[in-house]
BALOBA-1460 file (C-alpha; in Angstrom, 3 decimals):
// residues 338
<rec num="1" residu="m" x="-1.991" y="20.319" z="-42.527"/>
<rec num="2" residu="p" x="-3.423" y="23.867" z="-43.019"/>
<rec num="3" residu="q" x="-2.592" y="26.129" z="-40.187"/>
<rec num="4" residu="g" x="-5.219" y="27.550" z="-38.112"/>
<rec num="5" residu="g" x="-6.459" y="31.278" z="-37.995"/>
<rec num="6" residu="k" x="-4.205" y="33.720" z="-36.317"/>
<rec num="7" residu="r" x="-5.749" y="35.165" z="-33.034"/>
<rec num="8" residu="l" x="-6.821" y="38.782" z="-33.223"/>
<rec num="9" residu="n" x="-6.819" y="39.445" z="-29.477"/>
<rec num="10" residu="p" x="-4.224" y="37.026" z="-27.476"/>
<rec num="11" residu="t" x="-5.550" y="38.493" z="-24.214"/>
<rec num="12" residu="r" x="-9.082" y="37.842" z="-25.103"/>
<rec num="13" residu="y" x="-8.425" y="34.397" z="-26.615"/>
<rec num="14" residu="d" x="-5.939" y="33.213" z="-24.249"/>
<rec num="15" residu="p" x="-5.823" y="29.113" z="-24.700"/>
<rec num="16" residu="l" x="-5.597" y="28.822" z="-20.996"/>
<rec num="17" residu="w" x="-8.991" y="30.198" z="-20.386"/>
<rec num="18" residu="q" x="-10.472" y="28.248" z="-23.347"/>
<rec num="19" residu="g" x="-9.165" y="24.843" z="-21.823"/>
<rec num="20" residu="l" x="-6.092" y="24.321" z="-23.678"/>
<rec num="21" residu="p" x="-3.152" y="22.796" z="-21.655"/>
<rec num="22" residu="a" x="-0.149" y="24.832" z="-21.558"/>
<rec num="23" residu="h" x="1.927" y="21.866" z="-22.487"/>
<rec num="24" residu="l" x="1.199" y="18.228" z="-24.349"/>
<rec num="25" residu="r" x="3.513" y="15.394" z="-24.817"/>
<rec num="26" residu="v" x="2.559" y="13.725" z="-27.638"/>
<rec num="27" residu="l" x="3.408" y="10.272" z="-29.394"/>
<rec num="28" residu="y" x="3.234" y="10.018" z="-33.018"/>
<rec num="29" residu="v" x="2.970" y="6.465" z="-34.359"/>
<rec num="30" residu="c" x="3.911" y="6.702" z="-38.087"/>
<rec num="31" residu="d" x="5.047" y="4.450" z="-41.221"/>
<rec num="32" residu="r" x="8.273" y="4.708" z="-42.977"/>
<rec num="33" residu="q" x="6.668" y="6.631" z="-45.902"/>
<rec num="34" residu="r" x="5.338" y="9.521" z="-43.694"/>
<rec num="35" residu="t" x="7.348" y="10.724" z="-40.642"/>
<rec num="36" residu="g" x="6.420" y="13.244" z="-38.210"/>
<rec num="37" residu="g" x="8.626" y="16.069" z="-39.393"/>
<rec num="38" residu="w" x="5.797" y="17.807" z="-41.228"/>
<rec num="39" residu="l" x="3.694" y="17.481" z="-37.702"/>
<rec num="40" residu="a" x="6.399" y="18.824" z="-35.844"/>
<rec num="41" residu="d" x="6.536" y="21.780" z="-38.217"/>
<rec num="42" residu="a" x="2.846" y="22.328" z="-37.968"/>
<rec num="43" residu="f" x="2.760" y="22.340" z="-34.240"/>
<rec num="44" residu="s" x="5.846" y="24.766" z="-34.253"/>
<rec num="45" residu="a" x="3.591" y="27.273" z="-36.564"/>
<rec num="46" residu="d" x="0.811" y="26.994" z="-34.185"/>
<rec num="47" residu="a" x="1.882" y="28.498" z="-30.979"/>
<rec num="48" residu="a" x="-1.288" y="27.994" z="-29.027"/>
<rec num="49" residu="v" x="0.302" y="25.015" z="-27.088"/>
<rec num="50" residu="e" x="3.993" y="23.754" z="-26.379"/>
<rec num="51" residu="v" x="3.866" y="20.094" z="-27.926"/>
<rec num="52" residu="d" x="6.487" y="17.659" z="-27.127"/>
<rec num="53" residu="l" x="6.357" y="15.400" z="-30.062"/>
<rec num="54" residu="h" x="7.983" y="11.999" z="-29.886"/>
<rec num="55" residu="e" x="7.971" y="9.986" z="-33.155"/>
<rec num="56" residu="s" x="7.835" y="5.939" z="-33.295"/>
<rec num="57" residu="v" x="8.075" y="4.219" z="-36.521"/>
<rec num="58" residu="g" x="5.672" y="1.129" z="-36.791"/>
<rec num="59" residu="v" x="3.203" y="-0.602" z="-34.548"/>
<rec num="60" residu="l" x="5.523" y="-2.441" z="-32.421"/>
<rec num="61" residu="a" x="7.787" y="0.256" z="-31.779"/>
<rec num="62" residu="g" x="4.618" y="2.454" z="-30.912"/>
<rec num="63" residu="l" x="3.332" y="-0.176" z="-28.402"/>
<rec num="64" residu="a" x="6.875" y="-0.313" z="-26.789"/>
<rec num="65" residu="r" x="6.814" y="3.345" z="-26.031"/>
<rec num="66" residu="l" x="3.492" y="3.250" z="-24.746"/>
<rec num="67" residu="r" x="4.754" y="0.358" z="-22.299"/>
<rec num="68" residu="d" x="7.468" y="2.133" z="-20.876"/>
<rec num="69" residu="e" x="6.635" y="6.054" z="-21.306"/>
<rec num="70" residu="l" x="3.502" y="8.179" z="-20.428"/>
<rec num="71" residu="f" x="2.068" y="10.256" z="-23.044"/>
<rec num="72" residu="d" x="-0.950" y="12.834" z="-22.907"/>
<rec num="73" residu="v" x="-2.077" y="12.034" z="-26.406"/>
<rec num="74" residu="v" x="-1.229" y="9.335" z="-29.220"/>
<rec num="75" residu="l" x="-1.518" y="10.305" z="-32.802"/>
<rec num="76" residu="v" x="-1.594" y="7.523" z="-35.170"/>
<rec num="77" residu="t" x="-1.251" y="7.467" z="-39.017"/>
<rec num="78" residu="h" x="-3.680" y="5.555" z="-40.971"/>
<rec num="79" residu="e" x="-2.149" y="4.160" z="-44.328"/>
<rec num="80" residu="p" x="-4.004" y="1.052" z="-45.487"/>
<rec num="81" residu="g" x="-1.357" y="-1.592" z="-46.450"/>
<rec num="82" residu="e" x="1.321" y="0.081" z="-44.420"/>
<rec num="83" residu="l" x="-0.071" y="0.769" z="-40.830"/>
<rec num="84" residu="d" x="-3.740" y="-0.057" z="-40.162"/>
<rec num="85" residu="a" x="-4.544" y="2.512" z="-37.364"/>
<rec num="86" residu="l" x="-7.812" y="0.647" z="-36.441"/>
<rec num="87" residu="e" x="-6.190" y="-2.523" z="-35.398"/>
<rec num="88" residu="l" x="-3.557" y="-0.740" z="-33.236"/>
<rec num="89" residu="v" x="-6.328" y="1.238" z="-31.606"/>
<rec num="90" residu="e" x="-8.288" y="-1.906" z="-30.880"/>
<rec num="91" residu="g" x="-5.189" y="-3.461" z="-29.519"/>
<rec num="92" residu="c" x="-4.651" y="-0.767" z="-27.254"/>
<rec num="93" residu="r" x="-8.242" y="-0.725" z="-25.875"/>
<rec num="94" residu="a" x="-8.389" y="-4.385" z="-25.384"/>
<rec num="95" residu="a" x="-4.975" y="-4.004" z="-23.598"/>
<rec num="96" residu="g" x="-6.485" y="-1.596" z="-20.892"/>
<rec num="97" residu="a" x="-4.660" y="1.531" z="-22.323"/>
<rec num="98" residu="d" x="-6.915" y="4.551" z="-21.742"/>
<rec num="99" residu="e" x="-4.508" y="7.208" z="-23.299"/>
<rec num="100" residu="p" x="-6.227" y="9.480" z="-25.861"/>
<rec num="101" residu="l" x="-5.732" y="7.869" z="-29.294"/>
<rec num="102" residu="i" x="-6.489" y="10.245" z="-32.211"/>
<rec num="103" residu="v" x="-6.174" y="8.827" z="-35.938"/>
<rec num="104" residu="l" x="-4.609" y="10.846" z="-38.558"/>
<rec num="105" residu="g" x="-5.246" y="9.666" z="-42.463"/>
<rec num="106" residu="h" x="-6.076" y="11.103" z="-45.787"/>
<rec num="107" residu="q" x="-9.476" y="9.789" z="-46.105"/>
<rec num="108" residu="s" x="-12.341" y="11.921" z="-45.577"/>
<rec num="109" residu="e" x="-13.815" y="12.355" z="-41.904"/>
<rec num="110" residu="q" x="-17.274" y="11.097" z="-43.020"/>
<rec num="111" residu="e" x="-15.675" y="7.897" z="-44.187"/>
<rec num="112" residu="m" x="-13.493" y="7.321" z="-41.289"/>
<rec num="113" residu="a" x="-14.572" y="8.998" z="-38.030"/>
<rec num="114" residu="v" x="-17.395" y="6.233" z="-37.473"/>
<rec num="115" residu="l" x="-14.868" y="3.701" z="-37.936"/>
<rec num="116" residu="c" x="-12.515" y="5.161" z="-35.767"/>
<rec num="117" residu="y" x="-14.779" y="5.785" z="-32.781"/>
<rec num="118" residu="e" x="-16.027" y="2.108" z="-33.202"/>
<rec num="119" residu="a" x="-12.448" y="1.020" z="-32.798"/>
<rec num="120" residu="g" x="-12.076" y="3.040" z="-29.645"/>
<rec num="121" residu="a" x="-10.280" y="5.913" z="-30.810"/>
<rec num="122" residu="d" x="-11.103" y="9.657" z="-29.381"/>
<rec num="123" residu="g" x="-11.276" y="11.183" z="-32.877"/>
<rec num="124" residu="y" x="-10.185" y="11.309" z="-36.778"/>
<rec num="125" residu="i" x="-8.492" y="14.207" z="-38.544"/>
<rec num="126" residu="c" x="-8.168" y="14.255" z="-42.245"/>
<rec num="127" residu="v" x="-4.811" y="15.759" z="-42.892"/>
<rec num="128" residu="n" x="-6.343" y="17.386" z="-46.338"/>
<rec num="129" residu="t" x="-8.745" y="19.342" z="-44.571"/>
<rec num="130" residu="g" x="-8.036" y="19.664" z="-40.839"/>
<rec num="131" residu="t" x="-6.253" y="22.299" z="-39.432"/>
<rec num="132" residu="t" x="-3.531" y="22.247" z="-36.457"/>
<rec num="133" residu="r" x="-5.590" y="24.106" z="-34.119"/>
<rec num="134" residu="g" x="-8.542" y="21.796" z="-34.775"/>
<rec num="135" residu="l" x="-5.982" y="18.727" z="-33.888"/>
<rec num="136" residu="i" x="-5.064" y="20.510" z="-30.745"/>
<rec num="137" residu="w" x="-8.432" y="21.144" z="-29.635"/>
<rec num="138" residu="l" x="-9.417" y="17.433" z="-30.252"/>
<rec num="139" residu="a" x="-6.230" y="16.365" z="-28.462"/>
<rec num="140" residu="a" x="-7.281" y="18.667" z="-25.502"/>
<rec num="141" residu="k" x="-10.790" y="17.558" z="-25.243"/>
<rec num="142" residu="a" x="-9.632" y="13.846" z="-25.417"/>
<rec num="143" residu="l" x="-7.416" y="14.549" z="-22.712"/>
<rec num="144" residu="q" x="-10.086" y="16.137" z="-20.682"/>
<rec num="145" residu="r" x="-12.264" y="13.054" z="-21.068"/>
<rec num="146" residu="c" x="-9.472" y="10.731" z="-20.136"/>
<rec num="147" residu="q" x="-8.622" y="12.613" z="-16.913"/>
<rec num="148" residu="l" x="-12.535" y="12.748" z="-16.123"/>
<rec num="149" residu="m" x="-12.639" y="9.062" z="-16.740"/>
<rec num="150" residu="r" x="-9.500" y="8.469" z="-14.492"/>
<rec num="151" residu="q" x="-10.891" y="10.612" z="-11.878"/>
<rec num="152" residu="n" x="-14.548" y="8.773" z="-11.904"/>
<rec num="153" residu="r" x="-12.718" y="5.514" z="-11.582"/>
<rec num="154" residu="r" x="-10.622" y="6.729" z="-8.589"/>
<rec num="155" residu="l" x="-13.766" y="8.241" z="-7.004"/>
<rec num="156" residu="l" x="-15.740" y="4.660" z="-7.559"/>
<rec num="157" residu="q" x="-12.828" y="2.825" z="-6.053"/>
<rec num="158" residu="a" x="-12.634" y="5.115" z="-3.105"/>
<rec num="159" residu="e" x="-16.677" y="5.017" z="-2.719"/>
<rec num="160" residu="k" x="-16.832" y="1.087" z="-2.841"/>
<rec num="161" residu="q" x="-13.631" y="1.069" z="-0.187"/>
<rec num="162" residu="r" x="-15.574" y="3.543" z="2.110"/>
<rec num="163" residu="l" x="-18.814" y="1.312" z="1.927"/>
<rec num="164" residu="r" x="-16.771" y="-1.703" z="2.581"/>
<rec num="165" residu="r" x="-15.112" y="-0.073" z="5.643"/>
<rec num="166" residu="e" x="-18.519" y="1.033" z="6.834"/>
<rec num="167" residu="q" x="-19.924" y="-2.540" z="6.214"/>
<rec num="168" residu="e" x="-16.986" y="-3.868" z="8.342"/>
<rec num="169" residu="e" x="-17.372" y="-1.385" z="11.160"/>
<rec num="170" residu="a" x="-21.030" y="-2.185" z="11.290"/>
<rec num="171" residu="e" x="-20.404" y="-5.875" z="11.333"/>
<rec num="172" residu="r" x="-17.754" y="-5.435" z="14.022"/>
<rec num="173" residu="l" x="-20.068" y="-3.330" z="16.111"/>
<rec num="174" residu="l" x="-22.673" y="-6.048" z="16.219"/>
<rec num="175" residu="r" x="-20.429" y="-8.520" z="17.003"/>
<rec num="176" residu="q" x="-19.269" y="-6.536" z="19.840"/>
<rec num="177" residu="q" x="-22.887" y="-5.963" z="20.848"/>
<rec num="178" residu="q" x="-23.402" y="-9.771" z="20.587"/>
<rec num="179" residu="s" x="-20.479" y="-10.423" z="23.063"/>
<rec num="180" residu="l" x="-21.899" y="-8.258" z="25.353"/>
<rec num="181" residu="i" x="-24.867" y="-10.272" z="25.595"/>
<rec num="182" residu="g" x="-22.799" y="-13.592" z="25.902"/>
<rec num="183" residu="d" x="-20.953" y="-11.819" z="28.767"/>
<rec num="184" residu="l" x="-24.271" y="-11.142" z="30.591"/>
<rec num="185" residu="e" x="-25.454" y="-14.732" z="29.851"/>
<rec num="186" residu="r" x="-22.242" y="-16.180" z="31.314"/>
<rec num="187" residu="l" x="-22.470" y="-13.545" z="34.403"/>
<rec num="188" residu="h" x="-26.201" y="-15.008" z="34.927"/>
<rec num="189" residu="a" x="-24.908" y="-18.660" z="34.740"/>
<rec num="190" residu="v" x="-22.371" y="-18.045" z="37.407"/>
<rec num="191" residu="d" x="-24.746" y="-15.701" z="39.864"/>
<rec num="192" residu="p" x="-28.393" y="-16.510" z="38.948"/>
<rec num="193" residu="s" x="-29.339" y="-13.336" z="41.328"/>
<rec num="194" residu="a" x="-28.007" y="-11.100" z="38.857"/>
<rec num="195" residu="d" x="-31.195" y="-10.779" z="37.091"/>
<rec num="196" residu="l" x="-34.311" y="-9.860" z="39.057"/>
<rec num="197" residu="p" x="-36.046" y="-13.309" z="40.171"/>
<rec num="198" residu="d" x="-39.363" y="-12.402" z="38.134"/>
<rec num="199" residu="l" x="-37.735" y="-11.509" z="34.564"/>
<rec num="200" residu="a" x="-38.071" y="-14.378" z="32.366"/>
<rec num="201" residu="c" x="-34.666" y="-15.063" z="30.700"/>
<rec num="202" residu="g" x="-34.700" y="-16.693" z="27.142"/>
<rec num="203" residu="e" x="-32.143" y="-18.124" z="25.038"/>
<rec num="204" residu="t" x="-29.593" y="-15.743" z="24.108"/>
<rec num="205" residu="a" x="-27.401" y="-15.192" z="21.314"/>
<rec num="206" residu="v" x="-23.935" y="-16.245" z="22.291"/>
<rec num="207" residu="e" x="-20.980" y="-15.455" z="19.942"/>
<rec num="208" residu="r" x="-19.812" y="-18.741" z="19.361"/>
<rec num="209" residu="p" x="-16.124" y="-19.599" z="18.260"/>
<rec num="210" residu="g" x="-15.639" y="-19.476" z="14.548"/>
<rec num="211" residu="d" x="-18.744" y="-16.961" z="14.098"/>
<rec num="212" residu="a" x="-16.528" y="-14.263" z="13.080"/>
<rec num="213" residu="a" x="-14.450" y="-16.539" z="10.841"/>
<rec num="214" residu="t" x="-17.646" y="-17.946" z="8.853"/>
<rec num="215" residu="g" x="-19.113" y="-14.713" z="8.580"/>
<rec num="216" residu="d" x="-22.424" y="-15.681" z="10.315"/>
<rec num="217" residu="l" x="-23.452" y="-12.305" z="11.909"/>
<rec num="218" residu="i" x="-27.083" y="-12.874" z="12.379"/>
<rec num="219" residu="p" x="-27.774" y="-14.620" z="15.739"/>
<rec num="220" residu="p" x="-30.607" y="-16.509" z="16.545"/>
<rec num="221" residu="p" x="-33.868" y="-14.681" z="17.489"/>
<rec num="222" residu="p" x="-34.858" y="-14.423" z="21.316"/>
<rec num="223" residu="d" x="-37.689" y="-16.306" z="22.930"/>
<rec num="224" residu="l" x="-40.250" y="-14.009" z="22.163"/>
<rec num="225" residu="p" x="-43.584" y="-13.682" z="19.996"/>
<rec num="226" residu="q" x="-43.079" y="-13.534" z="16.398"/>
<rec num="227" residu="t" x="-45.383" y="-10.619" z="16.406"/>
<rec num="228" residu="l" x="-43.100" y="-8.537" z="18.526"/>
<rec num="229" residu="i" x="-39.982" y="-9.430" z="16.362"/>
<rec num="230" residu="n" x="-41.753" y="-8.337" z="13.411"/>
<rec num="231" residu="h" x="-43.136" y="-4.885" z="15.171"/>
<rec num="232" residu="y" x="-39.544" y="-4.246" z="16.195"/>
<rec num="233" residu="r" x="-38.332" y="-4.832" z="12.888"/>
<rec num="234" residu="e" x="-40.556" y="-2.436" z="11.160"/>
<rec num="235" residu="l" x="-39.846" y="0.320" z="14.006"/>
<rec num="236" residu="l" x="-36.250" y="-0.062" z="13.186"/>
<rec num="237" residu="r" x="-36.699" y="0.418" z="9.598"/>
<rec num="238" residu="a" x="-39.033" y="3.727" z="10.474"/>
<rec num="239" residu="y" x="-36.585" y="4.826" z="13.075"/>
<rec num="240" residu="v" x="-33.717" y="4.625" z="10.553"/>
<rec num="241" residu="i" x="-35.655" y="6.935" z="7.994"/>
<rec num="242" residu="m" x="-37.597" y="9.463" z="10.441"/>
<rec num="243" residu="g" x="-34.737" y="9.397" z="13.250"/>
<rec num="244" residu="t" x="-35.233" y="10.154" z="16.810"/>
<rec num="245" residu="g" x="-37.820" y="11.926" z="18.320"/>
<rec num="246" residu="n" x="-40.440" y="11.133" z="15.534"/>
<rec num="247" residu="l" x="-41.544" y="7.741" z="16.872"/>
<rec num="248" residu="a" x="-41.732" y="8.641" z="20.893"/>
<rec num="249" residu="a" x="-45.451" y="8.105" z="20.902"/>
<rec num="250" residu="e" x="-44.449" y="4.402" z="19.580"/>
<rec num="251" residu="l" x="-41.394" y="3.515" z="21.810"/>
<rec num="252" residu="r" x="-43.024" y="4.174" z="25.021"/>
<rec num="253" residu="p" x="-46.042" y="2.004" z="24.916"/>
<rec num="254" residu="l" x="-43.523" y="-0.646" z="23.312"/>
<rec num="255" residu="a" x="-41.413" y="-0.209" z="26.440"/>
<rec num="256" residu="e" x="-44.445" y="-0.642" z="28.696"/>
<rec num="257" residu="v" x="-45.534" y="-3.745" z="26.855"/>
<rec num="258" residu="l" x="-42.075" y="-5.304" z="27.411"/>
<rec num="259" residu="a" x="-41.894" y="-4.148" z="30.905"/>
<rec num="260" residu="t" x="-45.513" y="-5.712" z="31.690"/>
<rec num="261" residu="a" x="-44.358" y="-8.987" z="29.859"/>
<rec num="262" residu="a" x="-41.191" y="-8.964" z="32.294"/>
<rec num="263" residu="v" x="-38.835" y="-8.944" z="29.268"/>
<rec num="264" residu="s" x="-35.120" y="-8.546" z="30.345"/>
<rec num="265" residu="p" x="-33.231" y="-5.931" z="29.081"/>
<rec num="266" residu="r" x="-30.801" y="-8.745" z="27.801"/>
<rec num="267" residu="e" x="-33.530" y="-10.214" z="25.771"/>
<rec num="268" residu="v" x="-34.419" y="-6.669" z="24.484"/>
<rec num="269" residu="m" x="-30.820" y="-6.352" z="23.245"/>
<rec num="270" residu="q" x="-30.994" y="-9.751" z="21.817"/>
<rec num="271" residu="l" x="-33.791" y="-8.823" z="19.724"/>
<rec num="272" residu="h" x="-32.092" y="-5.508" z="18.646"/>
<rec num="273" residu="v" x="-28.960" y="-7.281" z="17.469"/>
<rec num="274" residu="h" x="-30.999" y="-10.067" z="15.682"/>
<rec num="275" residu="v" x="-32.995" y="-7.468" z="13.691"/>
<rec num="276" residu="a" x="-29.976" y="-5.014" z="13.241"/>
<rec num="277" residu="a" x="-27.951" y="-7.925" z="11.724"/>
<rec num="278" residu="e" x="-30.811" y="-8.668" z="9.253"/>
<rec num="279" residu="l" x="-31.051" y="-5.123" z="8.328"/>
<rec num="280" residu="i" x="-27.130" y="-4.761" z="7.910"/>
<rec num="281" residu="r" x="-26.964" y="-7.844" z="5.839"/>
<rec num="282" residu="g" x="-29.624" y="-6.894" z="3.597"/>
<rec num="283" residu="l" x="-28.236" y="-3.491" z="2.605"/>
<rec num="284" residu="g" x="-25.640" y="-4.925" z="0.100"/>
<rec num="285" residu="s" x="-23.518" y="-2.101" z="-1.096"/>
<rec num="286" residu="r" x="-25.294" y="0.686" z="0.367"/>
<rec num="287" residu="s" x="-24.275" y="2.583" z="3.140"/>
<rec num="288" residu="s" x="-24.500" y="1.060" z="6.549"/>
<rec num="289" residu="r" x="-23.022" y="3.693" z="8.811"/>
<rec num="290" residu="h" x="-26.232" y="5.738" z="9.100"/>
<rec num="291" residu="v" x="-28.198" y="2.462" z="9.582"/>
<rec num="292" residu="i" x="-26.350" y="1.254" z="12.663"/>
<rec num="293" residu="t" x="-26.069" y="4.504" z="14.072"/>
<rec num="294" residu="r" x="-29.941" y="5.125" z="14.088"/>
<rec num="295" residu="a" x="-30.316" y="1.589" z="15.269"/>
<rec num="296" residu="d" x="-27.946" y="2.127" z="18.174"/>
<rec num="297" residu="l" x="-30.096" y="5.327" z="19.120"/>
<rec num="298" residu="l" x="-33.236" y="3.381" z="19.122"/>
<rec num="299" residu="v" x="-32.041" y="0.679" z="21.342"/>
<rec num="300" residu="v" x="-30.867" y="3.281" z="23.665"/>
<rec num="301" residu="e" x="-34.105" y="5.116" z="23.458"/>
<rec num="302" residu="i" x="-35.940" y="1.869" z="24.175"/>
<rec num="303" residu="m" x="-33.760" y="1.141" z="27.176"/>
<rec num="304" residu="i" x="-34.180" y="4.429" z="28.489"/>
<rec num="305" residu="h" x="-37.958" y="3.784" z="28.565"/>
<rec num="306" residu="m" x="-37.748" y="0.377" z="29.803"/>
<rec num="307" residu="a" x="-35.685" y="1.783" z="32.854"/>
<rec num="308" residu="e" x="-38.197" y="4.240" z="33.754"/>
<rec num="309" residu="a" x="-41.025" y="1.437" z="33.488"/>
<rec num="310" residu="y" x="-39.116" y="-0.982" z="35.745"/>
<rec num="311" residu="r" x="-38.410" y="2.014" z="37.854"/>
<rec num="312" residu="a" x="-41.979" y="2.826" z="38.299"/>
<rec num="313" residu="r" x="-42.828" y="-0.779" z="39.057"/>
<rec num="314" residu="y" x="-40.110" y="-1.045" z="41.600"/>
<rec num="315" residu="r" x="-41.398" y="2.331" z="43.538"/>
<rec num="316" residu="e" x="-44.970" y="0.727" z="43.467"/>
<rec num="317" residu="s" x="-43.678" y="-2.488" z="44.972"/>
<rec num="318" residu="c" x="-41.885" y="-0.512" z="47.722"/>
<rec num="319" residu="r" x="-44.738" y="1.610" z="48.497"/>
<rec num="320" residu="p" x="-47.806" y="-0.033" z="47.817"/>
<rec num="321" residu="p" x="-50.948" y="1.865" z="47.512"/>
<rec num="322" residu="v" x="-52.818" y="2.387" z="50.967"/>
<rec num="323" residu="q" x="-56.440" y="2.575" z="51.246"/>
<rec num="324" residu="l" x="-57.469" y="5.781" z="53.044"/>
<rec num="325" residu="l" x="-60.181" y="6.241" z="55.654"/>
<rec num="326" residu="l" x="-62.862" y="8.303" z="55.719"/>
<rec num="327" residu="p" x="-62.931" y="11.277" z="57.967"/>
<rec num="328" residu="g" x="-64.632" y="10.205" z="61.403"/>
<rec num="329" residu="t" x="-64.054" y="6.507" z="61.115"/>
<rec num="330" residu="e" x="-60.537" y="6.450" z="62.741"/>
<rec num="331" residu="a" x="-61.912" y="5.884" z="66.104"/>
<rec num="332" residu="f" x="-64.074" y="3.042" z="64.974"/>
<rec num="333" residu="v" x="-61.373" y="1.281" z="63.092"/>
<rec num="334" residu="a" x="-58.998" y="1.839" z="66.254"/>
<rec num="335" residu="a" x="-61.529" y="0.145" z="68.418"/>
<rec num="336" residu="s" x="-62.312" y="-2.646" z="66.419"/>
<rec num="337" residu="t" x="-58.644" y="-3.543" z="66.325"/>
<rec num="338" residu="e" x="-58.351" y="-3.729" z="69.614"/>
């Protein structure tokens, strides 16, 4: 293999600045006819990268080395009839090996490059026309690609784990809210005066034994009109997108409607858990932390508006409006009452 050209300015053309690693651990799989002495001499003559070359004769010996040791790059000799590099590359890729694989042969690159790529190799170098520096660069680029693929797999796995943890956290929070509704129902069953007498208490979603085990997260809807449930569902979706403060003009009238209809806060919480569970279940692999956070803000804001509405009604019941008398009629009213 011809040597690469000498560097005229080593400081300017430092291999480290160009992306070449300082050290490469290379496995060379060859046949008995062409051992790796010539390749070691070629790497020694080119001082661009420190190459730790390990030689393995035969396919079985090479696979055994790959099984027991780690290498940065694997070079495979292609000698038809003696060592079929394409079969070795296909076997390595089928077994899940992701090490950079580069094929060395006497055939031209126009003839073998596409076949090597289709087999799963990272490149092909013709030993008659290729240079040592070209082989080093090809190995460095293949190593960078392999490292990027491994990093992408790790990031993808970490993202999947994060989404799964967020999904579990959202479901756990919904179960806690559902359990809170069940506690309120049991409290009302023990002490019926716990709720106001004029508030309608519909059927609530109690967390039954085995719900968490079976994964049945979505509780039954409350005994409310379907139009109200659909309106709250659309409101929750809009709130998740727009956030707090943007839908205040719609939340206040909704709270007034709920208070006028004598809907209890427990029923509102049951409605919220039902709709939020449907929304979380439909997210799939997407993030659920943002959704459950916005949903909690929505129900808190609605509860605040409902508390103000019920407070205003309580004040009206304690201090009902009194008809004021016209000036000069006080004596007439007092005399008529006597």
